[in-house]
VEXMI-159451 format. One line per 5 residues: number of its first residue (from 1); for each residue y, z, x of C-alpha. Coordinates in steps of 0.5 Angstrom, whole numbers, plus 2048, in hexadecimal, padded with zeros to 3 digits. Each point is the difference from the previous one (the first is absolute). Example, Ala and Ser with C-alpha at 12.3 -4.5 7.8 and 13.67 -1.06 7.14 Angstrom:
2
1	7F7,810,819 ~ 807,7FE,802;
//
This chain:
364
1	823,7FB,801 ~ 805,805,802 ~ 801,802,807 ~ 802,807,7FE ~ 7FC,807,800;
6	7F9,7FF,7FF ~ 7FD,801,7F9 ~ 7FA,802,802 ~ 7FF,803,807 ~ 7F9,803,803;
11	800,804,806 ~ 7F9,801,804 ~ 7FC,800,7F9 ~ 7F8,801,802 ~ 7FB,801,7FB;
16	7F9,803,801 ~ 7FA,801,7FB ~ 7FC,805,804 ~ 7FE,7FC,807 ~ 802,7FA,7FD;
21	807,7FD,802 ~ 803,7FC,7FB ~ 807,800,803 ~ 803,801,807 ~ 807,801,801;
26	803,7FB,7FC ~ 808,7FF,801 ~ 803,7FC,7FB ~ 807,7FE,7FD ~ 801,7FC,7FA;
31	806,7FD,7FE ~ 804,801,7FA ~ 7FE,7FA,7FC ~ 7FB,7FD,804 ~ 7F9,7FD,7FE;
36	7FB,803,805 ~ 7F9,7FF,800 ~ 7FB,804,803 ~ 7FA,7FB,802 ~ 7F9,802,803;
41	7F9,800,7FF ~ 7FC,804,7FB ~ 800,807,802 ~ 806,800,805 ~ 804,805,7FD;
46	805,7FC,7FC ~ 7FF,803,7F9 ~ 800,807,803 ~ 807,7FF,803 ~ 802,7FD,7F9;
51	7FD,806,7FD ~ 804,805,805 ~ 806,7FD,7FE ~ 7FF,801,7F9 ~ 7FE,807,801;
56	7F9,7FE,7FD ~ 7FD,802,807 ~ 802,806,805 ~ 802,7FE,807 ~ 7FC,804,805;
61	806,7FF,805 ~ 807,7FD,800 ~ 805,7FF,7FB ~ 802,7FC,7FA ~ 808,7FF,7FF;
66	802,7FC,7F9 ~ 807,7FE,7FF ~ 802,805,806 ~ 7FC,806,7FD ~ 7FA,803,803;
71	7FB,7FF,7FB ~ 7F9,803,802 ~ 801,806,7FC ~ 802,7FC,7FA ~ 7FC,7FF,7FA;
76	7FE,7F8,7FE ~ 805,800,7FA ~ 806,803,804 ~ 7FF,7FB,806 ~ 804,7FA,7FC;
81	7FB,7FB,802 ~ 7FC,7FC,7FB ~ 7F8,7FE,801 ~ 7FD,7F9,7FE ~ 7F8,800,800;
86	7FC,7FB,800 ~ 7FC,802,7FA ~ 807,800,7FC ~ 7FF,807,7FE ~ 803,7FF,7F9;
91	7FF,804,7FA ~ 7FB,7FC,7FB ~ 802,804,7FA ~ 807,7FE,801 ~ 804,7F9,7FE;
96	803,7FD,806 ~ 807,802,7FE ~ 7FE,808,800 ~ 7FC,7FF,806 ~ 807,7FD,803;
101	804,806,7FD ~ 7FB,805,802 ~ 803,802,807 ~ 807,801,7FC ~ 7FD,804,7FA;
106	7FD,805,805 ~ 807,801,803 ~ 803,801,7F9 ~ 804,7FA,800 ~ 804,7FF,7FA;
111	7FC,7FB,7FB ~ 805,7FB,7FF ~ 801,800,808 ~ 7F8,7FF,801 ~ 800,7FA,7FB;
116	806,7FD,803 ~ 7FD,800,807 ~ 7F9,7FE,7FD ~ 803,7FA,7FD ~ 804,7FF,807;
121	7F9,800,804 ~ 7FC,7FC,7FB ~ 805,7FB,801 ~ 800,800,807 ~ 7F9,7FF,800;
126	7FF,7FB,7FB ~ 7FC,805,7FB ~ 805,801,7FA ~ 7FB,7FC,7FC ~ 7FB,805,802;
131	803,807,7FF ~ 7FB,802,7F9 ~ 7FA,7FD,804 ~ 7FB,805,803 ~ 7FD,7FF,807;
136	7FA,7FD,7FE ~ 803,7FB,7FD ~ 804,7FD,806 ~ 7FE,7FC,806 ~ 7FF,803,807;
141	807,7FD,802 ~ 803,803,7FA ~ 7FD,807,801 ~ 802,800,807 ~ 807,7FE,7FE;
146	800,806,7FB ~ 7FE,805,806 ~ 806,7FD,804 ~ 804,801,7FA ~ 7FE,807,7FF;
151	802,801,808 ~ 807,7FC,7FF ~ 802,804,7FA ~ 800,807,804 ~ 805,7FD,805;
156	7FD,803,806 ~ 802,800,808 ~ 7FA,7FC,801 ~ 7FA,7FC,7FD ~ 7F9,802,803;
161	7FB,7FA,7FF ~ 7F9,801,801 ~ 7FC,7F9,800 ~ 803,7FF,7F9 ~ 7FE,7F9,800;
166	7F9,801,802 ~ 7FD,800,7F9 ~ 803,7F9,7FF ~ 7FC,7F9,801 ~ 803,7FC,805;
171	805,7FB,7FC ~ 803,806,7FD ~ 801,804,806 ~ 804,7FA,803 ~ 804,800,7FA;
176	801,808,800 ~ 802,800,807 ~ 806,7FB,7FE ~ 802,805,7FA ~ 7FF,806,805;
181	805,7FD,805 ~ 805,7FD,7FB ~ 800,807,7FC ~ 801,804,807 ~ 806,7FB,801;
186	803,802,7FA ~ 7FE,807,800 ~ 802,801,807 ~ 7FC,807,801 ~ 7FC,802,806;
191	7F9,7FD,7FF ~ 7FA,803,804 ~ 7FA,7FB,7FF ~ 7F8,801,802 ~ 7FC,7FA,801;
196	7FA,7FE,804 ~ 802,7F9,7FF ~ 804,7FD,806 ~ 802,7FA,7FC ~ 803,804,7FA;
201	803,804,806 ~ 803,7FA,803 ~ 803,7FD,7FA ~ 803,807,7FD ~ 802,804,806;
206	807,801,803 ~ 7FC,804,805 ~ 7F9,801,802 ~ 7FC,807,802 ~ 7F9,7FE,803;
211	7FC,806,800 ~ 7F9,801,803 ~ 7FC,806,800 ~ 806,804,7FE ~ 804,7FE,805;
216	806,7FB,800 ~ 7FF,7FA,804 ~ 806,7FC,7FF ~ 806,800,7FC ~ 805,7FA,7FF;
221	802,7FA,7FC ~ 7FA,7FC,7FD ~ 803,7FA,805 ~ 800,805,806 ~ 7F9,803,7FF;
226	7FD,7F9,7FF ~ 804,7FD,806 ~ 7FF,806,805 ~ 7FA,804,7FE ~ 800,807,804;
231	7F8,800,801 ~ 7FA,7FC,7FE ~ 7FF,804,7FA ~ 806,7FE,7FD ~ 7FF,7F9,803;
236	7FA,7FF,7FC ~ 802,804,7F9 ~ 806,7FC,7FF ~ 800,7F9,7FF ~ 7FB,7FB,7FC;
241	7FC,7FD,803 ~ 800,806,805 ~ 802,7FF,808 ~ 7FB,7FD,804 ~ 7FE,805,806;
246	7FC,7FE,806 ~ 7FE,804,806 ~ 802,7FE,807 ~ 804,802,806 ~ 806,7FE,804;
251	800,7FB,806 ~ 806,7FE,805 ~ 7FF,7FA,804 ~ 804,7FA,802 ~ 806,804,7FE;
256	7FE,7FF,7F8 ~ 7FD,806,7FC ~ 7FB,7FF,7FB ~ 7FB,804,7FB ~ 7F9,7FE,802;
261	7FA,802,7FB ~ 7FC,7FD,7FA ~ 800,7F9,802 ~ 808,800,800 ~ 805,7FF,806;
266	807,801,7FD ~ 806,800,805 ~ 805,806,7FF ~ 807,802,803 ~ 800,801,807;
271	803,807,7FF ~ 7FB,802,7FC ~ 7FD,807,803 ~ 7F9,7FF,802 ~ 7FD,807,7FF;
276	7F9,802,801 ~ 7F9,7FF,7FC ~ 7FF,7FC,7FA ~ 806,7FE,7FB ~ 800,7FC,7FA;
281	803,7FA,7FE ~ 803,7FF,7F9 ~ 801,7FA,7FC ~ 802,7FF,7F9 ~ 7FD,7FA,7FD;
286	806,7FC,7FF ~ 801,800,807 ~ 7FA,7FC,801 ~ 801,7F9,800 ~ 7FB,7FA,800;
291	802,7FB,806 ~ 7FC,7FA,803 ~ 7FB,801,806 ~ 805,7FD,805 ~ 805,806,7FF;
296	7FF,804,807 ~ 800,807,7FC ~ 7FB,7FD,7FB ~ 7FB,805,7FE ~ 7F9,7FD,7FD;
301	7FD,804,7FA ~ 7FB,7FF,7FB ~ 802,800,7F8 ~ 7FB,805,7FD ~ 804,800,7F9;
306	806,7FC,7FD ~ 803,804,7FA ~ 805,7FD,7FC ~ 806,804,7FD ~ 805,7FC,7FC;
311	805,7FD,805 ~ 7FC,803,806 ~ 7F9,800,803 ~ 7FD,806,804 ~ 7FB,7FD,806;
316	7FB,805,802 ~ 7FE,7FE,807 ~ 7FC,802,806 ~ 803,7FF,807 ~ 7FC,800,806;
321	7F9,801,7FC ~ 802,808,7FF ~ 807,801,7FE ~ 802,800,7F8 ~ 807,7FE,7FE;
326	804,7FD,7FA ~ 805,7FB,800 ~ 805,7FE,7FA ~ 801,7F9,800 ~ 803,7FC,7FA;
331	7FC,7FD,7FB ~ 7FD,7F9,800 ~ 7FE,801,807 ~ 7FA,7FC,7FF ~ 7FC,805,805;
336	7F9,802,7FD ~ 7FB,805,802 ~ 7FC,7FF,806 ~ 806,7FC,803 ~ 802,801,808;
341	807,800,800 ~ 806,802,806 ~ 805,805,7FF ~ 806,803,803 ~ 803,807,800;
346	807,800,800 ~ 802,805,806 ~ 806,802,7FD ~ 7FC,803,7FA ~ 7FB,804,803;
351	7FF,808,801 ~ 7FD,804,805 ~ 7FD,807,7FF ~ 7FD,805,805 ~ 7F9,803,800;
356	803,806,7FC ~ 802,7FB,7FB ~ 808,801,801 ~ 805,7FA,800 ~ 801,7FD,807;
361	807,7FD,800 ~ 800,7F9,803 ~ 805,7FE,806 ~ 806,7FB,800;
//
């Protein structure tokens, strides 16, 4: 990723459809060569934002800059970006080679240069043996590579990808994620990638933009967003299994500050602000450990379900008769459905959120 001027700059972008606010005052700089992921649930505005950058939708308010140039009034073909859709959008009556070369043909590039670039891109994407085939003779993964190749051959400022892997089966999606990252590193172009799959986002992005109801919730590296979620929504949306959240309050006594609620009593740093009213304690499943009954901080729980996921097991738990939680432990634990076990929560790994859902910074 380059630290120079942004490849794409969005300034106060809003989009309304009648009375529906699809996007609200979105400000975002996307660096040259960056792989940026727009992440959020269906209907959060991420695809709308991508289409505004591409020129397929018009912003109600705000400005789009591409390569430092105001792009609001440029037609899609003049914006120097290439869009890759989830449905591939290939021409069924054209061969792979013709599909790949079509963008250059439309620009009236010389036939010899088109042929050279098609061979070059086909080799890059391992499609050299497929150039005479038609799209319906290809696998889903091959069709997606042709769609990518048709975007790459244009050498745009940026690639805009709208859930390009969503039509592939689970195994092929994992393989294509790897191929996309390898391709991104070789080509080195800015990529803006839309997905609702947080695992896909975490494994691919340089930075993540988490959207909800058309509003940016948090922007940061994958590690930063995971370790310090800005609010309850981000905390539960990013991470698999999602973060455990327990409602309660903060109390102070005997020089110790604690969270109390939902059958839990967890010691916190003494400088944590007490605040007023209800708060939520957040704990990721990997920060919940199985311990013995003699542990002074042990919490008793009932195991409702044990799910084996390869090297790990997910324990669905009930604490204090009412609070549901999930713990992630190593596989082969010997724990079974219905067992009563004791847990310990790592105090250094907890998160706090206020009544509005915003993060509370823990004290030292």
